[in-house]
GUZATI-407760 format. One record per residue (C-alpha): y, x, z; residue in three letters. Coordinates in steps of 0.1 Angstrom, whole numbers, plus 2048, in hexadecimal, padded with zeros to 3 digits. Example, Ala and Ser with C-alpha at 12.3 -4.5 7.8 and 13.67 -1.06 7.14 Angstrom:
BEGIN
7D387B84EALA
7F5889847SER
This chain:
BEGIN
5FC5D1846MET
6085EC85EPHE
61C5D6875GLN
60A5DF895HIS
60C5F88B2SER
5F36158B3MET
5DF6028CELYS
5DE5E38B8GLN
5D55F889AALA
5B76078ACASN
5AB5E58B7GLN
5AE5D7894LEU
59B5F4885MET
57F5EE89FARG
57E5CA893SER
57F5D286EALA
5645ED86DLEU
5475D7879PRO
5515BD85FLEU
5505D8844MET
52E5E5850VAL
51F5C2852LYS
5295BA82ELEU
5215DD821ASP
5465E2817ILE
54C605809PRO
564619820PRO
58061E807THR
5A561F80EPRO
5A95FD7FCTYR
58E5ED812ASN
59B5FC832TYR
5BD5ED82AGLY
5AF5CB821ILE
5975C883FTRP
5B15D5857TYR
5C95B984BGLU
5AC5A084BTYR
5A45A8870ALA
5C85A3879SER
5C957F86DASN
5ED584863ASN
5E857983FASN
5D555883CPRO
5D6559816LYS
5C557B815LEU
5AA57082DASN
5A4551818GLN
5A05657F8VAL
58957E809VAL
573563818ASP
5715517F6ARG
5685727E5THR
54D57A7FEILE
53E5577FAARG
53D55D7D5ARG
5315817D2PHE
5225877F5GLY
5395A57F9SER
55B5B17EDLEU
5585C37CBPRO
56D5E27C5ALA
5825D27AAPHE
58A5B57C1VAL
5945CD7DDSER
5AD5DF7C8LYS
5BD5BF7BCGLU
5BF5B17DFLEU
5CE5D17ECPHE
5E95D17D2ASN
5F05AC7D6GLU
5F05A87FCPHE
5F35CA80DILE
60D5DC7F8ILE
62D5C87F7ALA
63D5C17D5ASP
65B5D67DDASP
6455F37E7ILE
6305F17C7LYS
64F5F07B1GLN
66260D7C2ALA
66062B7ABASN
67763F7C3ALA
65D63C7DFGLN
63F6457C9HIS
63A6687D8LYS
63C65A7FCSER
62263F7F4LEU
60C6597E3ASP
60D66E803GLU
605650819LEU
5E8646803THR
5DB669804GLU
5DE66A829LYS
5CB64A82ELEU
5B1655814ASN
5AA675827ASP
5A8663849GLU
59164883ASER
57A66382DALA
577672850SER
57065085FVAL
556649845THR
54466B84BLYS
544667871GLU
539643871LEU
51C64D859SER
512668872THR
51564F88EPHE
4FF63687CTHR
4E5651877GLN
4E665A89CSER
4E06368A5LEU
4C263588ESER
4B465589DHIS
4BB6478C0THR
4A86278B9ARG
48B63B8ABALA
48A6528C9ALA
48C6368E2LEU
46C6278D3LYS
4576468DAVAL
4686548FAASN
46664691CTHR
46B666930ASP
489664946LYS
49768693EGLU
494680919LYS
4A565E91CLEU
4C266E92EILE
4C4688912HIS
4C466D8F8ILE
4DF65990BALA
4F567990DASN
4F167F8E8LEU
4FA65B8E0LEU
51865D8F7ASP
52567C8E5ARG
52166C8C3ARG
53264C8CFTHR
54F6618DDPHE
5536748BDLYS
5536548A8ALA
56C6448BFASN
5836638BBGLN
58265F895VAL
58B63A897VAL
5A76428B0GLU
5B565C898GLN
5B364487BPHE
5C662B890GLY
5E1645897GLN
5E364C871THR
5E762686BVAL
604626884SER
615643873GLU
611633851VAL
620613860GLN
63F62686BASN
643636849GLU
63F615837LEU
65860584DTHR
671620844ARG
66961C81FLEU
66D5F6821ARG
68F5FB831ARG
69A611815GLU
68C5FA7FBLEU
69D5DC80BALA
6BF5ED807GLU
6B85F67E3VAL
6AC5D37DBLYS
6CA5C47EDLYS
6E25D87D7SER
6CF5CF7B7THR
6CB5AA7BDGLU
6EE5A17CAVAL
70B5967B4ASP
7285AD7BDGLN
7425927B7MET
7355767CCTHR
71B5887E2LEU
70256E7D8LEU
6E15777C8ALA
6E45827A3ASN
6CD579786GLU
6B3592790LYS
6B25857B4GLY
6B05627A8PHE
692569791GLU
67F57C7ACARG
68455F7C4THR
67B5447AALEU
65B5567A0PHE
65155B7C5SER
6575367CELEU
6495257AFALA
62452D7B3PRO
62351C7D5PHE
6394FE7CDALA
62C4DC7C2GLU
6464C27B7ASP
6614CA7D1ASP
6714EA7C3LEU
6924E17B3THR
6A94F679DLEU
6CE4EE798LEU
6DE50077BMET
7044FE77FMET
72050A769ASP
74650976DILE
7544F4750ASP
76D504738ASN
76D52674BLEU
77653872BALA
794522726GLN
79E52774AILE
79D54D746ASN
7B2549727GLN
7CC532737ASP
7CF542759TYR
7C0565755GLY
79E57475FLYS
7AA57A783LYS
7AE554788VAL
78C54F777GLY
77C568790SER
78C5577ADSER
77F5367A1LEU
75C54479FILE
75F54F7C3LEU
76C52D7CETYR
74F51B7BCILE
7365327CCALA
74352B7EFLYS
7455057E8THR
7225037DBVAL
7145187F8SER
724502811SER
7124E3804PHE
6EF4F1803LEU
6D44EE81EPRO
6C550C82FASP
6A750C818ARG
6BC50F7F9ALA
6C15307E5TYR
6E05347D0VAL
6E754F7B5ALA
70255779DARG
6F355E77BLEU
70F567764LYS
73355B75EGLY
73853A770GLY
713531770GLN
70052D790PHE
6DC525798ALA
6D15137B8VAL
6AC5127C3LEU
6A34F87DEILE
6814F77EDASN
6724D77FBASP
68B4C07EAMET
6814A67D0GLU
69549C7B1LEU
6A847E7C0GLY
6B64907DEGLU
6BE4AF7C9ALA
6D149A7B0SER
6E548A7CCGLU
6EE4AC7D9LEU
6F74B97B7ALA
70E49C7B1ASP
71F4A07D3ALA
7264C57CAVAL
7344BA7A8ARG
74A49F7B7LEU
7584B57D2ASN
7624D07B9ILE
7714B77A1SER
7874A87BDASN
7964C97C8GLN
7BA4D27C0LYS
7B94F77B9ILE
7D950C7B6ARG
7DF52D7A6ASN
7E95447C3LYS
7FF55A7AEASP
81453E79ESER
80C5227B7ASN
80650B799THR
7EB4F179ALEU
7CE4F8784LEU
7BF4DE76DLYS
7A24CB77CGLN
7854E3783ILE
7634D477CTHR
73E4DF77AVAL
7204D2767SER
6FE4D3777ILE
6DA4D1769GLY
6C04C7782VAL
69A4CC77EALA
67D4CA796THR
65C4DD790LEU
6434C777FLEU
61D4CA781GLY
6104EC774ASP
6334F6767GLU
63C51A76CGLY
65E529776PRO
669530753THR
66450C748GLU
677500767LEU
69551675EVAL
69350A73AGLN
6944E5744ARG
6B04EA75DALA
6C44FD742GLN
6BD4E1729HIS
6CB4C7741TYR
6E94DD748LEU
6F04DF722THR
6EB4B971FTYR
7054B473BALA
71E4CB729LYS
7194B9708ARG
71C497719SER
74049E724GLY
73D4B7741LYS
7444B0766ASN
72249F76AARG
6FE4A5773ILE
6DF4A075EALA
6BA49F767HIS
69949275AHIS
69046E762VAL
C-alpha cells in the first residue's frame, strides 16, 4: 500500500469507494486500506483472498478485514518495530480522522442523491430543475473535495511510511548480518527460511555445512587463523552458489545455504563440488607461512518434503550433517 503518487491515490480511492458501497463494506480505516490496495491490483494474493471471502460471506466481515490489513497492508518489519510505534499510531489516527470525514460527507452525498431522485419525480418546472441541478452540483463538488483531501492524506502517509521503512531496513540490516563474514546471521536465516517455506513445494533445498575440526584448528594455530578460515570458507561457498541461493553463517564454522527452485540431485552435486573444492585447497598460515593441515567441510542436504515445515527441514538437514560428521567427515549426506 501507499506506493502511488497523489494523482494515482485519488484515482484508486475513486475506484475503491464504489466497490465498498456496492458490497456494503463499512468505511473503517482497515477497509479503506484493504480496498485501496485491492483496487490497485498490486497484490494478487490479497485480491484472491478478498474474492474468496466475498464468495463465502457475501461481504468482508470486520474480523477478516483486520486480519487482512495486518497480513497484507502493514509489512512485517513495520508491525514488529517498537521504535516506530508512536509514528504508526499518529499515521493511523490521521487516516482514521480522514476516513471519518469521508464517511460523513459521502453519507450526506448519498442522502442528497435520494432527495434529488425524489424531487425529479414530482418536478418538471424548468426553474426548479435548474435549482435541483445546482444543489446536486454543489454536493458533488463538496464530496469530491473530501475525496481529494483523503487522497492527499494517503500521499502524506505514503511518504512517512517510506521514511519509516528506510529506517527499519537499516535496523534490520544491522541485526541480521554476521559481523565477521557480512553474510546473514542466524536471525536473518530464520526469517528468510520462514518466508520461503510456505510457498515452496519440493524444490526448496537446505545445505547445513560445518568446517571439520575447527576447535582443533583454533588450538593448533590460534583463533586468528580459525577466524581467517571462516572468512575463506564463506567466500568460497558464496562463489559457488547460484543467484537464487541465500547463505548465512550460523555459529562457529557452521553455515546454512537455502536454494530455491533446486531439487535434491542438483543440490547434492553442488554441495559435493563445494566440499571437493575446499578439500583440494592448499592453505597457508599468513603469519608463519606454514601449510595448514587439509581443511575440509561436512554437509547435510535436505529438500522440503510434502507438508513439512521449516523447523522439520532444518532438523533433517542437521541430522544429515551429523551423520556426515560421524561417517568420517569431508563428505555430504542426504535422504534417499
